[in-house]
MARZAFI-884368 format. One record per atom (N, C-alpha, C): residue number from 1; residue in one letter; atom name; x, y, z. Coordinates in Angstrom, 1 decimal, always signed. Layout:
! residues N
> NUM, A, CA, X, Y, Z
...
//
This chain:
! residues 159
> 1, M, N, +60.2, -15.2, +22.7
> 1, M, CA, +60.2, -15.7, +24.0
> 1, M, C, +60.3, -17.2, +24.0
> 2, S, N, +60.6, -17.8, +25.1
> 2, S, CA, +60.5, -19.3, +25.1
> 2, S, C, +60.0, -19.7, +26.5
> 3, D, N, +59.5, -20.9, +26.5
> 3, D, CA, +58.9, -21.6, +27.7
> 3, D, C, +58.9, -23.1, +27.4
> 4, A, N, +58.3, -23.8, +28.3
> 4, A, CA, +58.3, -25.3, +28.1
> 4, A, C, +56.9, -25.9, +28.4
> 5, L, N, +56.6, -26.9, +27.8
> 5, L, CA, +55.4, -27.7, +28.0
> 5, L, C, +55.7, -28.5, +29.3
> 6, Y, N, +54.6, -29.1, +29.8
> 6, Y, CA, +54.7, -29.9, +31.0
> 6, Y, C, +55.7, -31.1, +30.9
> 7, C, N, +55.8, -31.6, +29.7
> 7, C, CA, +56.8, -32.7, +29.5
> 7, C, C, +58.2, -32.2, +29.4
> 8, G, N, +58.4, -30.9, +29.4
> 8, G, CA, +59.8, -30.4, +29.4
> 8, G, C, +60.2, -29.9, +28.0
> 9, R, N, +59.4, -30.2, +27.0
> 9, R, CA, +59.8, -29.8, +25.6
> 9, R, C, +59.6, -28.3, +25.5
> 10, R, N, +60.7, -27.6, +25.0
> 10, R, CA, +60.7, -26.2, +24.8
> 10, R, C, +59.9, -25.7, +23.6
> 11, F, N, +59.3, -24.5, +23.8
> 11, F, CA, +58.6, -23.9, +22.6
> 11, F, C, +59.0, -22.4, +22.6
> 12, R, N, +58.7, -21.8, +21.5
> 12, R, CA, +59.1, -20.4, +21.3
> 12, R, C, +57.8, -19.6, +20.9
> 13, T, N, +57.8, -18.3, +21.2
> 13, T, CA, +56.8, -17.4, +20.7
> 13, T, C, +57.4, -16.3, +20.0
> 14, F, N, +56.8, -15.8, +18.9
> 14, F, CA, +57.2, -14.7, +18.2
> 14, F, C, +56.1, -13.6, +18.3
> 15, N, N, +56.4, -12.6, +19.1
> 15, N, CA, +55.3, -11.6, +19.5
> 15, N, C, +55.5, -10.3, +18.6
> 16, V, N, +54.5, -9.9, +18.0
> 16, V, CA, +54.5, -8.6, +17.2
> 16, V, C, +53.6, -7.6, +17.9
> 17, V, N, +54.1, -6.4, +18.2
> 17, V, CA, +53.4, -5.4, +18.9
> 17, V, C, +53.5, -4.1, +18.0
> 18, D, N, +52.4, -3.4, +17.8
> 18, D, CA, +52.4, -2.1, +17.1
> 18, D, C, +52.8, -1.0, +18.1
> 19, D, N, +53.9, -0.3, +17.7
> 19, D, CA, +54.4, +0.8, +18.5
> 19, D, C, +53.3, +1.9, +18.7
> 20, F, N, +52.5, +2.1, +17.7
> 20, F, CA, +51.6, +3.2, +17.7
> 20, F, C, +50.5, +3.1, +18.8
> 21, N, N, +50.0, +2.0, +19.0
> 21, N, CA, +48.9, +1.8, +19.9
> 21, N, C, +49.1, +0.7, +20.9
> 22, R, N, +50.3, +0.1, +20.9
> 22, R, CA, +50.6, -1.0, +21.9
> 22, R, C, +49.8, -2.3, +21.6
> 23, E, N, +49.1, -2.4, +20.5
> 23, E, CA, +48.3, -3.5, +20.1
> 23, E, C, +49.2, -4.7, +19.8
> 24, A, N, +48.8, -5.9, +20.4
> 24, A, CA, +49.5, -7.1, +20.1
> 24, A, C, +48.9, -7.6, +18.8
> 25, L, N, +49.7, -7.6, +17.7
> 25, L, CA, +49.2, -8.0, +16.4
> 25, L, C, +49.2, -9.5, +16.2
> 26, A, N, +50.2, -10.2, +16.8
> 26, A, CA, +50.3, -11.6, +16.6
> 26, A, C, +51.2, -12.2, +17.6
> 27, I, N, +50.9, -13.4, +18.0
> 27, I, CA, +51.8, -14.3, +18.8
> 27, I, C, +51.8, -15.6, +18.1
> 28, E, N, +52.9, -15.9, +17.5
> 28, E, CA, +53.1, -17.1, +16.7
> 28, E, C, +53.8, -18.1, +17.7
> 29, I, N, +53.3, -19.3, +17.8
> 29, I, CA, +53.8, -20.3, +18.8
> 29, I, C, +54.2, -21.6, +18.1
> 30, D, N, +55.4, -22.1, +18.4
> 30, D, CA, +55.8, -23.4, +17.8
> 30, D, C, +57.1, -23.8, +18.5
> 31, L, N, +57.5, -25.0, +18.2
> 31, L, CA, +58.8, -25.6, +18.7
> 31, L, C, +60.0, -24.8, +18.3
> 32, N, N, +60.0, -24.3, +17.0
> 32, N, CA, +61.0, -23.4, +16.5
> 32, N, C, +60.3, -22.5, +15.6
> 33, L, N, +60.9, -21.3, +15.4
> 33, L, CA, +60.4, -20.3, +14.5
> 33, L, C, +61.5, -19.7, +13.6
> 34, P, N, +61.8, -20.4, +12.6
> 34, P, CA, +62.8, -20.0, +11.6
> 34, P, C, +62.3, -18.7, +10.8
> 35, A, N, +63.3, -18.1, +10.1
> 35, A, CA, +63.0, -16.9, +9.4
> 35, A, C, +61.8, -17.1, +8.4
> 36, A, N, +61.6, -18.2, +7.8
> 36, A, CA, +60.5, -18.5, +6.9
> 36, A, C, +59.2, -18.3, +7.6
> 37, R, N, +59.1, -18.8, +8.8
> 37, R, CA, +57.9, -18.7, +9.6
> 37, R, C, +57.6, -17.3, +10.0
> 38, V, N, +58.7, -16.6, +10.4
> 38, V, CA, +58.6, -15.2, +10.7
> 38, V, C, +58.0, -14.4, +9.5
> 39, I, N, +58.5, -14.6, +8.4
> 39, I, CA, +58.1, -14.0, +7.1
> 39, I, C, +56.6, -14.3, +6.8
> 40, R, N, +56.2, -15.5, +7.0
> 40, R, CA, +54.8, -15.9, +6.8
> 40, R, C, +53.9, -15.1, +7.7
> 41, T, N, +54.3, -15.0, +8.9
> 41, T, CA, +53.6, -14.2, +9.9
> 41, T, C, +53.5, -12.7, +9.6
> 42, L, N, +54.6, -12.2, +9.2
> 42, L, CA, +54.6, -10.8, +8.8
> 42, L, C, +53.8, -10.5, +7.5
> 43, D, N, +53.8, -11.4, +6.6
> 43, D, CA, +53.0, -11.3, +5.4
> 43, D, C, +51.5, -11.4, +5.7
> 44, R, N, +51.2, -12.3, +6.6
> 44, R, CA, +49.8, -12.4, +7.1
> 44, R, C, +49.3, -11.1, +7.7
> 45, L, N, +50.2, -10.5, +8.5
> 45, L, CA, +49.8, -9.2, +9.2
> 45, L, C, +49.7, -8.1, +8.2
> 46, A, N, +50.6, -8.1, +7.2
> 46, A, CA, +50.6, -7.1, +6.1
> 46, A, C, +49.3, -7.2, +5.3
> 47, A, N, +48.8, -8.4, +5.1
> 47, A, CA, +47.6, -8.5, +4.3
> 47, A, C, +46.4, -7.9, +5.1
> 48, W, N, +46.5, -7.9, +6.4
> 48, W, CA, +45.5, -7.3, +7.3
> 48, W, C, +45.7, -5.8, +7.5
> 49, R, N, +46.9, -5.4, +7.8
> 49, R, CA, +47.2, -4.0, +8.2
> 49, R, C, +48.1, -3.2, +7.3
> 50, G, N, +48.6, -3.8, +6.2
> 50, G, CA, +49.6, -3.2, +5.3
> 50, G, C, +51.0, -3.4, +5.9
> 51, Y, N, +52.0, -3.2, +5.1
> 51, Y, CA, +53.4, -3.3, +5.5
> 51, Y, C, +53.8, -2.1, +6.4
> 52, P, N, +54.5, -2.4, +7.4
> 52, P, CA, +55.0, -1.3, +8.3
> 52, P, C, +56.1, -0.6, +7.6
> 53, K, N, +56.4, +0.6, +8.0
> 53, K, CA, +57.6, +1.3, +7.5
> 53, K, C, +58.8, +0.7, +8.1
> 54, Q, N, +58.7, +0.2, +9.4
> 54, Q, CA, +59.9, -0.2, +10.1
> 54, Q, C, +59.5, -1.4, +11.0
> 55, I, N, +60.4, -2.3, +11.3
> 55, I, CA, +60.3, -3.3, +12.3
> 55, I, C, +61.5, -3.2, +13.2
> 56, R, N, +61.3, -3.1, +14.5
> 56, R, CA, +62.4, -3.1, +15.4
> 56, R, C, +62.5, -4.5, +16.1
> 57, M, N, +63.7, -5.0, +16.2
> 57, M, CA, +63.9, -6.4, +16.7
> 57, M, C, +65.2, -6.6, +17.3
> 58, D, N, +65.4, -7.8, +18.0
> 58, D, CA, +66.7, -8.1, +18.5
> 58, D, C, +67.5, -8.8, +17.4
> 59, N, N, +68.6, -9.4, +17.8
> 59, N, CA, +69.5, -10.0, +16.9
> 59, N, C, +69.4, -11.5, +16.8
> 60, G, N, +68.3, -12.0, +17.1
> 60, G, CA, +68.1, -13.5, +17.0
> 60, G, C, +68.3, -14.0, +15.6
> 61, P, N, +68.7, -15.3, +15.4
> 61, P, CA, +69.1, -15.8, +14.1
> 61, P, C, +68.0, -15.7, +13.1
> 62, E, N, +66.7, -15.8, +13.5
> 62, E, CA, +65.6, -15.7, +12.6
> 62, E, C, +65.4, -14.3, +12.1
> 63, F, N, +66.0, -13.3, +12.8
> 63, F, CA, +65.8, -11.9, +12.4
> 63, F, C, +67.0, -11.4, +11.6
> 64, I, N, +68.2, -12.0, +11.7
> 64, I, CA, +69.4, -11.5, +11.0
> 64, I, C, +69.6, -12.3, +9.7
> 65, S, N, +68.6, -13.1, +9.3
> 65, S, CA, +68.7, -14.0, +8.2
> 65, S, C, +68.7, -13.2, +6.9
> 66, I, N, +69.3, -13.7, +5.9
> 66, I, CA, +69.3, -13.1, +4.5
> 66, I, C, +67.8, -13.1, +4.0
> 67, A, N, +67.1, -14.2, +4.3
> 67, A, CA, +65.7, -14.2, +3.8
> 67, A, C, +64.9, -13.1, +4.3
> 68, L, N, +65.0, -12.7, +5.6
> 68, L, CA, +64.2, -11.6, +6.2
> 68, L, C, +64.7, -10.3, +5.6
> 69, A, N, +66.0, -10.2, +5.4
> 69, A, CA, +66.6, -8.9, +4.8
> 69, A, C, +66.0, -8.7, +3.4
> 70, E, N, +65.9, -9.8, +2.6
> 70, E, CA, +65.4, -9.7, +1.2
> 70, E, C, +63.9, -9.4, +1.3
> 71, W, N, +63.2, -10.0, +2.2
> 71, W, CA, +61.7, -9.7, +2.3
> 71, W, C, +61.6, -8.2, +2.6
> 72, A, N, +62.4, -7.7, +3.6
> 72, A, CA, +62.2, -6.3, +4.0
> 72, A, C, +62.5, -5.4, +2.8
> 73, E, N, +63.6, -5.7, +2.0
> 73, E, CA, +63.9, -4.9, +0.9
> 73, E, C, +62.8, -4.9, -0.2
> 74, E, N, +62.3, -6.1, -0.5
> 74, E, CA, +61.2, -6.2, -1.4
> 74, E, C, +59.9, -5.4, -1.0
> 75, N, N, +59.7, -5.3, +0.3
> 75, N, CA, +58.5, -4.7, +0.8
> 75, N, C, +58.7, -3.3, +1.3
> 76, K, N, +59.9, -2.8, +1.1
> 76, K, CA, +60.3, -1.4, +1.6
> 76, K, C, +60.1, -1.2, +3.1
> 77, V, N, +60.5, -2.2, +3.8
> 77, V, CA, +60.4, -2.2, +5.3
> 77, V, C, +61.8, -2.1, +5.9
> 78, H, N, +62.0, -1.1, +6.6
> 78, H, CA, +63.3, -0.9, +7.3
> 78, H, C, +63.4, -1.8, +8.5
> 79, L, N, +64.5, -2.5, +8.6
> 79, L, CA, +64.7, -3.4, +9.8
> 79, L, C, +65.7, -2.7, +10.7
> 80, E, N, +65.2, -2.4, +11.9
> 80, E, CA, +66.1, -1.7, +12.9
> 80, E, C, +66.4, -2.7, +14.0
> 81, F, N, +67.7, -3.0, +14.2
> 81, F, CA, +68.1, -4.0, +15.2
> 81, F, C, +68.5, -3.2, +16.4
> 82, I, N, +68.1, -3.7, +17.6
> 82, I, CA, +68.5, -3.1, +18.8
> 82, I, C, +70.0, -3.6, +19.1
> 83, K, N, +70.7, -2.9, +19.9
> 83, K, CA, +72.0, -3.3, +20.3
> 83, K, C, +72.0, -4.6, +21.1
> 84, P, N, +72.8, -5.5, +20.9
> 84, P, CA, +72.8, -6.8, +21.8
> 84, P, C, +72.9, -6.4, +23.3
> 85, G, N, +72.1, -7.0, +24.0
> 85, G, CA, +72.0, -6.8, +25.5
> 85, G, C, +71.3, -5.5, +25.9
> 86, K, N, +70.6, -4.9, +25.0
> 86, K, CA, +69.9, -3.6, +25.3
> 86, K, C, +68.4, -3.8, +25.0
> 87, P, N, +67.7, -4.6, +25.8
> 87, P, CA, +66.3, -4.8, +25.6
> 87, P, C, +65.5, -3.5, +25.8
> 88, T, N, +66.0, -2.5, +26.5
> 88, T, CA, +65.3, -1.3, +26.7
> 88, T, C, +65.1, -0.5, +25.4
> 89, Q, N, +65.9, -0.9, +24.4
> 89, Q, CA, +65.7, -0.2, +23.1
> 89, Q, C, +64.5, -0.7, +22.4
> 90, N, N, +63.9, -1.7, +22.9
> 90, N, CA, +62.7, -2.3, +22.3
> 90, N, C, +61.6, -2.4, +23.5
> 91, S, N, +61.4, -1.3, +24.2
> 91, S, CA, +60.7, -1.3, +25.4
> 91, S, C, +59.2, -1.7, +25.3
> 92, Y, N, +58.6, -1.3, +24.2
> 92, Y, CA, +57.1, -1.6, +24.1
> 92, Y, C, +56.9, -3.1, +24.1
> 93, V, N, +57.7, -3.8, +23.3
> 93, V, CA, +57.5, -5.3, +23.2
> 93, V, C, +58.0, -6.0, +24.5
> 94, E, N, +59.1, -5.4, +25.1
> 94, E, CA, +59.5, -6.0, +26.3
> 94, E, C, +58.5, -5.9, +27.4
> 95, R, N, +57.8, -4.7, +27.5
> 95, R, CA, +56.7, -4.6, +28.4
> 95, R, C, +55.6, -5.5, +28.2
> 96, F, N, +55.2, -5.7, +26.9
> 96, F, CA, +54.2, -6.6, +26.5
> 96, F, C, +54.6, -8.1, +26.9
> 97, N, N, +55.9, -8.4, +26.6
> 97, N, CA, +56.4, -9.8, +26.9
> 97, N, C, +56.3, -10.1, +28.4
> 98, R, N, +56.6, -9.1, +29.2
> 98, R, CA, +56.4, -9.3, +30.7
> 98, R, C, +55.0, -9.6, +31.0
> 99, T, N, +54.0, -8.8, +30.4
> 99, T, CA, +52.6, -9.1, +30.7
> 99, T, C, +52.2, -10.4, +30.2
> 100, Y, N, +52.6, -10.8, +29.0
> 100, Y, CA, +52.2, -12.1, +28.5
> 100, Y, C, +52.8, -13.2, +29.3
> 101, R, N, +54.1, -13.0, +29.8
> 101, R, CA, +54.7, -14.1, +30.6
> 101, R, C, +53.9, -14.2, +31.9
> 102, N, N, +53.6, -13.1, +32.6
> 102, N, CA, +52.9, -13.1, +33.9
> 102, N, C, +51.5, -13.7, +33.8
> 103, E, N, +50.8, -13.3, +32.7
> 103, E, CA, +49.4, -13.6, +32.7
> 103, E, C, +49.1, -14.9, +31.9
> 104, V, N, +50.0, -15.4, +31.1
> 104, V, CA, +49.8, -16.6, +30.3
> 104, V, C, +50.8, -17.7, +30.6
> 105, L, N, +52.1, -17.4, +30.2
> 105, L, CA, +53.1, -18.4, +30.2
> 105, L, C, +53.4, -18.9, +31.7
> 106, D, N, +53.4, -18.0, +32.6
> 106, D, CA, +53.7, -18.4, +34.0
> 106, D, C, +52.5, -18.9, +34.8
> 107, Y, N, +51.3, -18.6, +34.2
> 107, Y, CA, +50.1, -18.8, +34.9
> 107, Y, C, +49.6, -20.2, +34.7
> 108, Y, N, +49.9, -20.8, +33.6
> 108, Y, CA, +49.4, -22.1, +33.2
> 108, Y, C, +50.5, -23.2, +33.0
> 109, V, N, +50.1, -24.4, +33.2
> 109, V, CA, +51.0, -25.5, +32.9
> 109, V, C, +50.4, -26.1, +31.6
> 110, F, N, +51.2, -26.1, +30.5
> 110, F, CA, +50.7, -26.5, +29.2
> 110, F, C, +51.0, -27.9, +28.9
> 111, R, N, +50.1, -28.7, +28.4
> 111, R, CA, +50.3, -30.0, +28.0
> 111, R, C, +50.6, -30.2, +26.5
> 112, S, N, +50.2, -29.2, +25.7
> 112, S, CA, +50.5, -29.3, +24.3
> 112, S, C, +50.6, -27.9, +23.7
> 113, L, N, +51.1, -27.8, +22.5
> 113, L, CA, +51.2, -26.5, +21.8
> 113, L, C, +49.8, -26.0, +21.5
> 114, R, N, +48.9, -26.9, +21.2
> 114, R, CA, +47.5, -26.5, +20.9
> 114, R, C, +46.9, -25.8, +22.1
> 115, E, N, +47.2, -26.2, +23.3
> 115, E, CA, +46.7, -25.6, +24.5
> 115, E, C, +47.4, -24.2, +24.7
> 116, V, N, +48.6, -24.1, +24.4
> 116, V, CA, +49.3, -22.7, +24.5
> 116, V, C, +48.6, -21.8, +23.5
> 117, R, N, +48.4, -22.3, +22.3
> 117, R, CA, +47.8, -21.4, +21.2
> 117, R, C, +46.4, -21.1, +21.6
> 118, D, N, +45.6, -22.0, +22.1
> 118, D, CA, +44.2, -21.7, +22.4
> 118, D, C, +44.1, -20.7, +23.6
> 119, I, N, +44.9, -20.9, +24.6
> 119, I, CA, +44.8, -19.9, +25.7
> 119, I, C, +45.3, -18.5, +25.3
> 120, T, N, +46.4, -18.5, +24.4
> 120, T, CA, +46.9, -17.2, +23.9
> 120, T, C, +45.8, -16.6, +23.0
> 121, D, N, +45.2, -17.3, +22.2
> 121, D, CA, +44.2, -16.8, +21.3
> 121, D, C, +43.0, -16.2, +22.1
> 122, N, N, +42.7, -16.8, +23.2
> 122, N, CA, +41.6, -16.3, +24.1
> 122, N, C, +42.0, -15.0, +24.9
> 123, W, N, +43.3, -15.0, +25.2
> 123, W, CA, +43.9, -13.9, +26.0
> 123, W, C, +44.1, -12.6, +25.1
> 124, L, N, +44.5, -12.7, +23.9
> 124, L, CA, +44.8, -11.6, +23.0
> 124, L, C, +43.7, -10.6, +22.9
> 125, P, N, +42.4, -11.0, +22.7
> 125, P, CA, +41.3, -10.0, +22.6
> 125, P, C, +41.2, -9.2, +24.0
> 126, Q, N, +41.4, -9.9, +25.1
> 126, Q, CA, +41.3, -9.3, +26.4
> 126, Q, C, +42.4, -8.2, +26.5
> 127, Y, N, +43.6, -8.5, +26.0
> 127, Y, CA, +44.7, -7.5, +26.1
> 127, Y, C, +44.4, -6.3, +25.1
> 128, N, N, +44.0, -6.6, +23.9
> 128, N, CA, +43.8, -5.5, +22.9
> 128, N, C, +42.5, -4.8, +23.1
> 129, D, N, +41.4, -5.4, +23.6
> 129, D, CA, +40.1, -4.8, +23.5
> 129, D, C, +39.5, -4.5, +24.9
> 130, E, N, +40.1, -5.0, +26.0
> 130, E, CA, +39.6, -4.7, +27.3
> 130, E, C, +40.6, -4.0, +28.3
> 131, R, N, +41.8, -4.2, +28.1
> 131, R, CA, +42.9, -3.7, +29.0
> 131, R, C, +43.2, -2.2, +28.6
> 132, R, N, +42.9, -1.3, +29.6
> 132, R, CA, +43.2, +0.1, +29.4
> 132, R, C, +44.6, +0.4, +29.7
> 133, H, N, +45.2, +1.3, +29.0
> 133, H, CA, +46.6, +1.6, +29.2
> 133, H, C, +46.7, +3.1, +29.6
> 134, E, N, +47.4, +3.4, +30.7
> 134, E, CA, +47.5, +4.8, +31.1
> 134, E, C, +48.2, +5.6, +30.0
> 135, S, N, +49.2, +5.0, +29.4
> 135, S, CA, +50.0, +5.6, +28.3
> 135, S, C, +49.2, +6.0, +27.1
> 136, L, N, +48.0, +5.4, +27.0
> 136, L, CA, +47.1, +5.6, +25.8
> 136, L, C, +45.9, +6.4, +26.3
> 137, G, N, +46.0, +7.2, +27.3
> 137, G, CA, +44.9, +8.0, +27.8
> 137, G, C, +43.8, +7.2, +28.4
> 138, N, N, +44.1, +6.0, +29.0
> 138, N, CA, +43.2, +5.1, +29.6
> 138, N, C, +42.2, +4.5, +28.5
> 139, L, N, +42.7, +4.4, +27.3
> 139, L, CA, +42.0, +3.7, +26.2
> 139, L, C, +42.6, +2.3, +26.1
> 140, T, N, +41.9, +1.4, +25.5
> 140, T, CA, +42.5, +0.1, +25.1
> 140, T, C, +43.3, +0.3, +23.8
> 141, P, N, +44.2, -0.6, +23.5
> 141, P, CA, +44.9, -0.5, +22.2
> 141, P, C, +43.9, -0.4, +21.0
> 142, S, N, +42.9, -1.1, +21.0
> 142, S, CA, +41.9, -1.1, +19.9
> 142, S, C, +41.2, +0.3, +19.8
> 143, E, N, +40.8, +0.8, +21.0
> 143, E, CA, +40.1, +2.1, +21.0
> 143, E, C, +41.1, +3.2, +20.6
> 144, Y, N, +42.3, +3.1, +21.0
> 144, Y, CA, +43.3, +4.2, +20.7
> 144, Y, C, +43.5, +4.2, +19.2
> 145, R, N, +43.7, +3.0, +18.6
> 145, R, CA, +43.9, +3.0, +17.1
> 145, R, C, +42.7, +3.6, +16.4
> 146, L, N, +41.5, +3.3, +16.8
> 146, L, CA, +40.4, +3.9, +16.1
> 146, L, C, +40.3, +5.4, +16.2
> 147, V, N, +40.5, +5.9, +17.5
> 147, V, CA, +40.5, +7.3, +17.7
> 147, V, C, +41.6, +8.0, +17.0
> 148, K, N, +42.8, +7.5, +17.1
> 148, K, CA, +43.9, +8.2, +16.5
> 148, K, C, +44.1, +8.1, +15.0
> 149, T, N, +43.5, +7.0, +14.5
> 149, T, CA, +43.6, +6.8, +13.0
> 149, T, C, +42.7, +7.9, +12.4
> 150, N, N, +41.7, +8.3, +13.0
> 150, N, CA, +40.9, +9.4, +12.5
> 150, N, C, +41.6, +10.7, +12.6
> 151, E, N, +42.5, +10.8, +13.6
> 151, E, CA, +43.2, +12.1, +13.8
> 151, E, C, +44.5, +12.2, +13.0
> 152, Q, N, +45.2, +11.1, +12.8
> 152, Q, CA, +46.5, +11.1, +12.1
> 152, Q, C, +46.8, +9.7, +11.5
> 153, T, N, +47.8, +9.6, +10.7
> 153, T, CA, +48.2, +8.4, +10.1
> 153, T, C, +49.1, +7.6, +11.1
> 154, S, N, +48.8, +6.3, +11.2
> 154, S, CA, +49.6, +5.5, +12.1
> 154, S, C, +51.1, +5.6, +11.7
> 155, K, N, +52.0, +5.5, +12.7
> 155, K, CA, +53.4, +5.4, +12.5
> 155, K, C, +53.7, +4.1, +11.8
> 156, N, N, +52.9, +3.1, +12.0
> 156, N, CA, +53.1, +1.8, +11.4
> 156, N, C, +54.5, +1.2, +11.6
> 157, V, N, +54.8, +1.1, +12.9
> 157, V, CA, +56.1, +0.5, +13.3
> 157, V, C, +55.8, -0.7, +14.2
> 158, W, N, +56.3, -1.8, +13.8
> 158, W, CA, +56.1, -3.0, +14.6
> 158, W, C, +57.3, -3.5, +15.3
> 159, H, N, +57.1, -4.3, +16.3
> 159, H, CA, +58.3, -4.9, +17.0
> 159, H, C, +58.1, -6.4, +17.0
//
């Protein structure tokens, strides 16, 4: 996603959502997010949750890079690209992006990247730990993961 600071300077966000429980695993924020930064974020998540079997993404330059393809091959992660102009093929993250846009990006006027990061860091636990989802049987993403992990193995698919 992208937005702008009060001064007009554009920034981007890299949002990672787990398909299994709709949990927002990460929102990386900076002026630009090249493939190397995406890979660092994914490695940080893998250290916490393990490598996913698959990652579904759009065709942005940071995602179609050779570096990300090599990372995926080394870590046995399948990269699934949605068709250009078909965001509905990545509906979980698109739904999350709309919520994040409405409740954070459009709600505040940001003066700095630090402010965007701080507000996002405060919002994420609310999204994951307090917001109930009808599609998850009215559980929060965190509750659903705990309940279902005991019942079955996670699909481990990120977006």
